[in-house]
C-alpha positions in Angstrom: 119.1 91.5 97.5 119.0 89.2 94.5 119.8 92.2 92.1 122.6 93.3 94.1 124.2 89.8 94.5 123.5 89.5 90.8 126.2 92.1 90.4 128.8 90.4 91.9 128.3 87.2 90.3 128.2 88.4 87.1 131.5 90.2 87.4 132.9 86.8 88.4 130.9 85.0 85.0 132.4 87.6 83.0 135.9 86.8 83.9 135.3 83.4 83.2 134.1 83.9 79.9 130.4 83.1 80.2 127.9 84.5 78.0 125.6 86.6 79.8 123.5 88.0 76.8 120.1 87.0 78.6 120.7 88.7 81.7 119.3 92.3 80.8 116.0 90.4 80.3 116.4 88.7 83.6 117.1 91.7 85.7 114.6 93.6 84.1 112.1 90.6 84.9 113.1 90.5 88.4 112.8 94.2 88.9 109.2 94.3 87.2 108.0 91.3 89.6 109.3 92.8 92.9 107.7 96.3 91.9 104.7 95.0 91.0 104.4 92.6 94.3 105.3 95.8 96.5 102.5 97.8 94.8 100.2 94.8 95.2 101.0 94.6 98.6 100.1 98.4 99.1 96.9 98.0 97.5 95.9 94.9 99.6 97.0 96.5 102.9 95.2 99.9 102.4 91.9 98.0 101.0 91.6 96.1 104.2 91.9 99.4 106.1 89.0 101.3 107.3 89.8 104.7 105.6 87.9 106.9 103.4 88.5 106.7 99.6 90.3 110.2 99.7 92.8 109.0 102.5 93.6 105.5 100.9 94.0 107.0 97.2 96.5 109.5 99.0 98.2 106.3 100.9 98.4 104.4 97.6 99.7 107.4 95.5 102.2 108.2 98.3 103.7 104.5 98.3 104.2 104.4 94.8 106.9 107.0 94.8 109.3 105.0 97.1 108.8 101.9 94.7 109.3 104.4 91.8 112.5 105.8 93.3 113.9 102.0 93.8 113.0 101.0 90.1 115.0 104.3 89.0 118.2 103.7 91.2 118.5 99.9 90.3 117.8 100.8 86.7 120.5 103.2 86.6 122.9 100.9 88.3 122.1 97.9 85.6 121.5 99.9 82.4 123.5 103.4 83.0 126.4 103.2 85.3 
């Protein structure tokens, strides 16, 4: 949500002539922190579950896909599009 709202705000600030050279680094930081927090939450939740190591590992690997997909989408929006 923060990343999406920043797109609208940046458009308005650029129109007003504000310098936003720091913005890509800030967006990368937010995206990294959010992604790592999501992966940490998956790891903690699967660690608490009473599952075998194979099933736990499969769940952890499968949950990295949505996080990676969202990082890819936001990276395309911010740095390519």
